[in-house]
C-alpha positions in Angstrom: 61.9 194.1 -7.3 62.4 196.4 -4.4 58.7 196.5 -3.7 58.5 192.7 -3.1 61.6 192.2 -1.0 59.8 192.7 2.3 57.1 190.2 1.3 59.8 187.7 0.3 61.6 188.1 3.6 58.4 187.7 5.6 57.3 184.6 3.7 60.7 183.0 4.0 60.8 183.7 7.7 57.5 181.9 8.0 59.0 178.9 6.2 57.1 179.4 2.9 58.6 178.7 -0.5 58.5 181.5 -3.0 58.5 181.7 -6.8 59.5 184.8 -8.8 58.0 185.9 -12.1 59.8 188.6 -14.0 59.0 190.4 -17.3 61.9 189.7 -19.7 60.3 191.0 -22.9 57.3 192.7 -24.4 56.0 192.4 -28.0 53.5 195.1 -29.0 51.8 196.9 -26.2 52.4 195.8 -22.6 51.2 197.1 -19.3 54.6 196.6 -17.6 58.1 197.0 -18.8 60.9 194.4 -18.6 62.0 194.0 -15.0 58.5 194.2 -13.5 58.3 191.5 -10.9 55.7 189.5 -9.1 56.3 186.9 -6.3 54.0 184.1 -5.2 54.3 182.1 -2.0 53.3 178.4 -1.8 50.3 179.6 0.3 49.1 181.5 -2.8 50.0 185.0 -1.5 51.0 187.5 -4.2 53.0 190.6 -4.2 54.0 192.8 -7.1 52.6 192.8 -10.6 53.7 191.8 -14.1 50.7 192.8 -16.1 48.5 195.2 -14.2 45.9 192.4 -13.8 45.2 191.0 -17.2 47.2 187.8 -16.9 48.1 187.7 -13.2 45.9 184.7 -12.5 47.7 182.6 -15.2 51.1 183.7 -13.8 50.1 182.7 -10.3 49.0 179.3 -11.6 52.4 178.9 -13.3 54.3 179.9 -10.1 52.2 177.6 -7.9 52.8 174.6 -10.3 56.6 175.3 -10.1 56.4 175.4 -6.3 54.5 172.1 -6.3 57.3 170.4 -8.2 56.8 171.1 -11.9 60.0 172.0 -13.7 60.3 175.6 -14.7 59.5 176.0 -18.4 61.9 178.8 -19.1 60.4 181.8 -20.7 56.6 181.7 -20.9 54.4 184.1 -22.9 51.0 185.5 -22.2 49.1 187.9 -24.4 46.2 189.0 -26.5 45.8 190.2 -30.0 44.3 193.7 -30.3 40.8 192.2 -31.2 41.0 189.8 -28.3 42.1 192.5 -25.9 39.1 194.7 -26.8 36.7 191.8 -26.3 37.9 191.3 -22.7 37.9 195.0 -21.9 41.5 195.8 -22.4 42.7 198.8 -24.4 45.4 197.1 -26.4 46.9 193.8 -27.4 50.4 192.6 -26.8 52.4 189.8 -25.4 54.5 189.7 -22.3 57.3 187.2 -21.9 58.1 186.1 -18.3 60.7 184.0 -16.6 59.2 182.1 -13.7 61.4 180.3 -11.2 61.5 179.2 -7.6 63.6 181.3 -5.2 65.6 178.5 -3.6 68.5 179.6 -1.5 
């Protein structure tokens, strides 16, 4: 979380809304441990990482939908089986569970 605090402060000072995605669990292999954090501004700016790249785009879409007014869905899961992971060039499968929410003060 510390690595994204400066970005959050800058975006908020610019009047932007921010959503936070945090890894809350991992099944199988996962690129990031629970606690890994990514933030997304309503302008589409991104800081931090929750997956090392393999599902970041889907997480950004989830965050932007929440910032646009969709209700947070609670814990959302993203992942690949071992076979699917190899097919898209990843070294292992696994599922990460994220909690995505707006940072409203």
